[in-house]
Each structure stands twice: as C-alpha cells, then as structure tokens.
C-alpha positions in Angstrom: -8.9 -14.7 -26.1 -9.3 -13.9 -22.3 -11.9 -11.0 -21.8 -10.2 -8.0 -20.6 -10.7 -6.6 -17.0 -10.5 -2.7 -16.3 -10.1 -3.3 -12.4 -8.6 -6.2 -10.5 -8.6 -7.0 -6.7 -5.6 -9.2 -4.9 -6.7 -10.8 -1.6 -8.7 -13.1 0.4 -11.9 -14.9 -0.4 -13.0 -16.1 2.9 -15.8 -17.8 5.1 -16.9 -15.0 7.5 -18.3 -15.4 11.2 -19.3 -12.1 12.6 -20.6 -10.6 15.6 -22.4 -7.5 14.9 -22.1 -4.3 17.3 -25.7 -4.9 18.3 -25.0 -8.7 19.0 -26.4 -10.5 15.9 -24.7 -13.5 14.6 -23.6 -14.3 10.9 -22.1 -17.6 10.5 -20.3 -19.1 7.5 -21.0 -16.5 4.9 -19.2 -15.3 1.8 -16.7 -12.9 2.5 -13.1 -11.7 2.2 -11.4 -8.5 1.8 -10.9 -8.9 -2.0 -14.8 -9.7 -2.5 -15.7 -6.5 -0.6 -13.3 -4.2 -2.3 -14.4 -5.7 -5.6 -18.0 -5.1 -4.6 -17.2 -1.7 -3.9 -15.8 -1.0 -7.2 -18.6 -3.3 -8.9 -21.0 -0.4 -8.0 -19.1 2.0 -10.4 -18.1 -0.4 -13.0 -19.2 -3.9 -14.7 -15.5 -4.8 -15.5 -14.1 -6.2 -12.1 -11.9 -9.1 -11.4 -10.6 -11.2 -8.5 -7.2 -12.4 -8.0 -7.0 -14.7 -5.0 -6.3 -18.4 -3.8 -8.9 -20.7 -2.4 -8.7 -24.3 -1.2 -10.2 -27.5 -2.8 -13.2 -27.2 0.2 -14.1 -23.6 -0.9 -17.7 -23.6 -1.8 -18.1 -23.8 -5.4 -21.6 -22.2 -5.1 -19.9 -19.0 -4.0 -17.8 -18.7 -6.7 -20.8 -19.2 -9.1 -22.7 -16.3 -7.3 -19.4 -14.4 -8.0 -19.9 -15.2 -11.7 -23.5 -14.7 -11.9 -22.8 -11.1 -10.3 -20.2 -10.2 -12.9 -17.0 -10.8 -11.6 -14.3 -12.1 -13.5 -12.8 -15.0 -11.6 -9.7 -16.2 -14.1 -7.5 -15.2 -11.3 -9.1 -17.3 -8.7 -6.8 -20.4 -8.1 -8.2 -23.6 -6.3 -5.6 -25.5 -4.6 -5.4 -29.3 -4.6 -6.0 -29.4 -0.7 -8.4 -27.8 1.7 -7.4 -24.7 3.2 -8.6 -22.5 6.3 -10.5 -19.7 5.2 -12.4 -18.7 8.3 -12.3 -15.2 9.2 -14.1 -14.1 12.6 -14.8 -10.6 13.8 -16.6 -9.3 16.9 -17.8 -5.8 16.8 -17.6 -4.3 20.5 -19.0 -1.3 18.8 -19.6 0.2 15.2 -16.1 1.3 15.6 -14.2 -1.1 17.4 -13.6 -4.6 16.1 -11.6 -7.6 17.5 -10.8 -10.9 15.7 -9.6 -13.4 18.2 -10.8 -15.4 21.0 -14.3 -16.4 19.4 -15.6 -18.4 22.5 -15.1 -15.4 24.5 -17.6 -13.1 22.3 -20.1 -15.7 22.1 -20.0 -16.3 25.6 -20.3 -12.3 25.9 -23.6 -12.2 24.0 -24.9 -15.5 25.7 -24.9 -17.6 22.4 -23.1 -20.7 21.5 -20.3 -20.7 19.5 -20.4 -22.3 16.0 -18.6 -25.5 16.0 -16.9 -24.6 12.8 -14.9 -22.2 15.0 -13.5 -24.8 17.0 -9.5 -24.4 17.0 -9.7 -20.8 15.3 -6.6 -18.7 16.0 -6.3 -15.8 13.7 -7.3 -15.1 9.8 -4.0 -13.2 9.2 -1.3 -15.7 10.4 1.9 -15.6 8.5 1.1 -12.4 6.8 4.2 -10.8 8.4 6.8 -13.4 7.1 9.7 -12.2 5.3 10.9 -15.8 4.3 7.9 -18.0 2.9 4.5 -17.0 1.8 1.4 -18.6 3.1 -0.5 -21.0 1.0 -3.3 -18.7 0.4 -0.9 -15.5 -0.3 -1.1 -14.4 -4.0 2.1 -15.3 -6.3 2.9 -13.6 -9.7 2.4 -16.7 -11.2 -1.2 -16.6 -10.1 -2.0 -13.4 -12.1 -4.5 -14.1 -15.0 -3.5 -12.9 -18.7 -5.7 -10.0 -18.8 -3.6 -8.1 -16.1 -1.7 -6.3 -18.6 -4.8 -4.4 -19.9 -6.0 -3.5 -16.6 -6.7 0.0 -15.9 -6.3 -0.3 -12.4 -5.2 -2.8 -9.6 -5.8 -2.8 -5.8 -4.1 -5.0 -3.2 -6.2 -5.7 -0.1 -4.6 -6.6 3.1 -2.5 -9.6 2.5 0.8 -11.1 3.0 3.9 -8.8 3.2 5.9 -10.6 0.6 2.9 -10.4 -1.7 2.5 -6.7 -1.1 6.5 -6.4 -1.7 6.7 -8.2 -4.7 3.5 -7.8 -6.9 3.4 -3.8 -7.4 6.7 -3.7 -9.1 5.6 -6.7 -11.4 2.2 -5.0 -12.2 4.0 -1.8 -13.1 6.1 -3.9 -15.6 2.9 -5.5 -16.9 1.8 -1.8 -17.6 -0.9 -1.4 -15.2 -1.2 2.4 -14.7 -3.0 2.9 -11.2 -1.9 0.8 -8.0 -3.5 1.2 -4.7 -2.8 -0.7 -1.4 -4.6 -1.3 1.8 -1.9 -2.6 4.4 -2.2 -5.6 6.6 -2.2 -4.9 10.2 0.6 -7.6 10.8 3.3 -5.7 9.3 2.0 -2.0 10.1 4.5 -2.4 13.0 7.6 -0.8 14.1 9.6 -4.0 13.4 9.1 -3.2 9.5 10.0 0.4 10.2 12.8 0.0 7.5 10.4 -2.2 5.2 7.3 -0.3 4.7 8.7 2.2 2.4 9.8 -0.4 -0.2 5.9 -1.2 -0.3 4.7 2.3 -0.4 7.2 3.7 -2.8 5.8 3.7 -6.6 1.9 3.3 -5.4 -0.7 5.9 -6.6 -2.5 5.6 -3.2 -1.9 4.1 0.1 -4.9 3.4 2.3 -4.3 2.6 5.9 -6.8 2.6 8.5 -6.2 4.9 11.4 -5.6 2.0 13.7 -3.0 0.5 11.4 -1.3 3.9 10.9 -1.2 4.4 14.8 0.1 1.0 15.3 2.9 1.5 12.7 4.2 4.4 14.4 3.9 3.4 18.2 4.8 4.4 20.9 4.7 7.8 19.4 1.5 9.4 19.0 1.1 11.4 15.9 -1.9 13.2 14.5 -3.8 12.1 11.3 -2.0 14.6 9.3 1.6 13.9 10.6 1.0 10.0 9.8 -0.3 11.0 6.2 2.6 13.4 5.6 5.1 10.5 6.7 3.6 8.1 4.3 3.5 10.5 1.5 7.2 11.0 2.2 7.8 7.3 1.4 7.2 8.0 -2.2 3.4 7.8 -2.5 1.4 10.7 -4.1 -1.7 10.0 -2.5 -2.4 9.0 1.2 -5.9 8.1 2.7 -6.4 7.5 6.4 -9.8 5.9 6.9 -11.5 6.9 10.2 -14.4 4.9 10.0 -17.6 6.8 10.7 -15.3 10.0 11.2 -14.6 9.8 7.4 -11.0 10.2 6.0 -8.0 11.9 5.7 -7.1 12.9 2.2 -3.4 14.1 1.2 -2.1 14.9 -2.0 1.3 14.7 -1.1 2.5 16.4 -4.3 0.6 19.5 -3.8 0.2 19.3 -0.1 -3.5 19.6 -0.3 -5.4 18.1 2.6 -9.3 17.3 2.6 -11.5 16.0 5.3 -14.0 13.8 3.6 -17.2 12.8 5.6 -18.7 9.5 5.7 -22.0 9.3 3.9 -24.8 9.2 6.7 -26.0 5.6 6.0 -28.0 3.7 8.4 -25.4 1.1 9.8 -26.7 -2.6 9.9 -23.3 -4.3 9.7 -20.1 -2.6 9.2 -18.2 -5.7 7.8 -16.1 -4.8 4.9 -16.9 -1.1 4.7 -13.0 -0.4 4.5 -12.6 -2.6 1.9 -15.5 -1.4 -0.2 -14.3 1.9 0.2 -11.1 1.0 -1.4 -12.7 -0.4 -4.3 -14.8 2.6 -5.0 -11.7 4.8 -4.6 -9.8 2.9 -7.2 -12.5 3.3 -9.8 -12.7 7.0 -9.0 -8.8 7.5 -8.9 -8.3 5.9 -12.3 -11.2 7.6 -13.9 -10.8 11.3 -12.8 -7.1 11.4 -11.5 -8.6 13.3 -8.5 -8.2 11.9 -4.9 -11.3 13.7 -4.0 -13.3 12.7 -6.4 -12.0 8.9 -5.5 -12.9 9.5 -1.7 -16.2 10.6 -2.4 -16.9 7.4 -4.7 -15.2 5.4 -2.0 -17.6 6.7 0.6 -20.5 6.0 -1.5 -19.3 2.3 -1.8 -19.0 2.0 1.8 -22.4 3.2 2.8 -24.3 0.9 0.5 -22.3 -2.3 2.2 -22.9 -1.1 5.6 -26.6 -0.8 5.3 -27.2 -4.6 4.7 -25.4 -8.0 5.7 -23.3 -9.9 3.2 -20.7 -9.4 0.7 -22.9 -8.7 -2.3 -25.6 -6.6 -0.6 -24.6 -3.5 -2.1 -25.1 -4.8 -5.5 -28.7 -4.7 -5.3 -28.6 -0.7 -4.6 -31.7 1.0 -6.4 -30.8 2.4 -9.8 -29.1 6.0 -9.4 -28.8 5.7 -5.8 -24.7 5.6 -6.0 -24.9 8.6 -8.2 -27.3 10.5 -5.8 -25.3 9.8 -2.8 -22.2 11.2 -4.9 -23.9 14.4 -5.4 -25.0 14.7 -1.7 -21.4 14.2 -0.7 -19.9 16.7 -2.9 -21.9 19.5 -1.4 -20.7 18.8 2.0 -16.9 18.6 1.3 -14.6 20.1 3.5 -10.8 21.3 3.1 -8.6 20.4 6.0 
C-alpha cells in the first residue's frame, strides 16, 4: 500500500541557473517551483510529496537527494526522452527578476555564460496554450494513488491546461484544501474570461503583485482592488505577494484585510522565496483555517529559503527556529 501524504505540490523540477542581485552565479542547481514550495511545507510537516514530470536526462542523484530529505516522489514521472528543464534567472535587484537573454546578463556582470545555456529561450514556453499541454505539463493521469488522502494540494506556476483541469479532479478525489500560484504566461488580459474558471473553487489564490498587475493592464489598480477582483471570481482567500514589502491578505467572505510583513531575514538569494511562501501557507491554511496564520507560516518558510542558496537550504534550519520566527511575526501583525 502506498504511504499516505498530507501535502502535495504540483509543478516543475528544474535545473536552475541564477545570477543573484549582487552578481554571484549559481549554475546547474537543483531547483523548480514545486521543489521550493515543497521545501516551504517541509519546514512545518514531515509528510510532503511532489507531483511533476522530468525527462530521461534529469539527474537521478537529485531525485535521490529529495527522497533522502523525506519527500515522497511517487508522483514524479520520468519520461522516456530527454527534456529541457533549464531555468535562468537574473536578479537586477532583490525585487526585480528577469528570465530571458542570459548572454546579456552574464556580459553585464563580466562573466562568461555557461555553455549549457546556449540556445536558451524561456522556461515557461507553451504554458499559455489552450490546445495542447507541453511535455512537462502535469496530467490527471500523473496523480499518484495517495492523492485522494491528501489534506492539501498546491499548484505551482505551470501550464494553463494543468491549472484548468486538475483542481476539479482533485476536488472529486476528496482533497479538502486547494491553493494555486498562477503562471505569468496566462496572467494576461487575453485570458480575462478564462481566469475565473481557474480561480473559482480554490481555497486560496496567491499571485505575485507583478502577475496581478499584468492581468489587469492597462488599468492600474491598487493591491486591494486587485485582491477584491480575484475574490469576486469565487475564491475565499486571496494573497497578493509583494516581496520584501510583505503580502496583502484578503478574506473575501468576511471582507477582512491584513497587511502581513515579511520576516526581516538576511537576504542571500531570493530564488524560490515566493514558492516557499506558498508551501508554508498551504500547511498553515489546512491546519488552522486561518489565512493570517497561514500567511505568517508562509513568511517564515520564505525567510529560511532566502538566507542561503539552493532549494534544500531551509531544511537545515536550527531546531525551533521556524516556531521562534512565527512567534515574532505574530507580535507585528497589522490590519489593513
């Protein structure tokens, strides 16, 4: 019998190439939005699984590392052919990230571009397709047997078709708590009529401020106006992630609003912070039903990730540190 998993994370297992805000380079590292989200949950729970697709060339040692750190990988499917899992990020500042034209950014910092990035275009190609999923897009058939027993499932940024199809199926399987972080590729005015079909029925919708603004352009709405609009699509909790400025948390049912500050961590590398936030948020929301407690737990997860480098760094936090940071954040909570 398959071991049950409490929290599952759907999305990418990637090979990361990153230029940090202070010009350091990390090339060919274990990464991916689902990995960082799962790490954010693993800070709080020892029952976490991943659901993803990888190519035949995906490093077996990385999967072994994830298993050794306690992640269930029954939902990770290795395809029979090689797949491009490269992801490039360059941080112009801790708040501003670009993910195209790697040659220009390596030139900017005066370092040679890794040869592995030759021919690189974009890590989100095809995510906005309405007709055909990309080869690495998670399908319903990829879900493991234990999905029906999950207490919560989070969908990291991914293909539009994955995000439109999986939530309904997960509800049919009895999953009680669902959250989703959208892809920038479909947070676009061209999807104005489509997005409500994704948002409706979720327990929490967690876009970044940049993604929210992209969806409503050319209009310039406030954070709270955007949150209200998303809540009006049929989701009771909306969180707009604003990086170091914290998050805007809206309970669409009661109309209550909270401004939740980010934990004042020492920033080393902000890669994966938003994904780790979503992982901590999922555990908090499922356990407490309180969006504020969930937001605080998400902040702690993100703070542990940004203090080091690499997807698994946060798992080596000192015992008791997450709980201490959670207590500190509770003392500094503000109502919007």
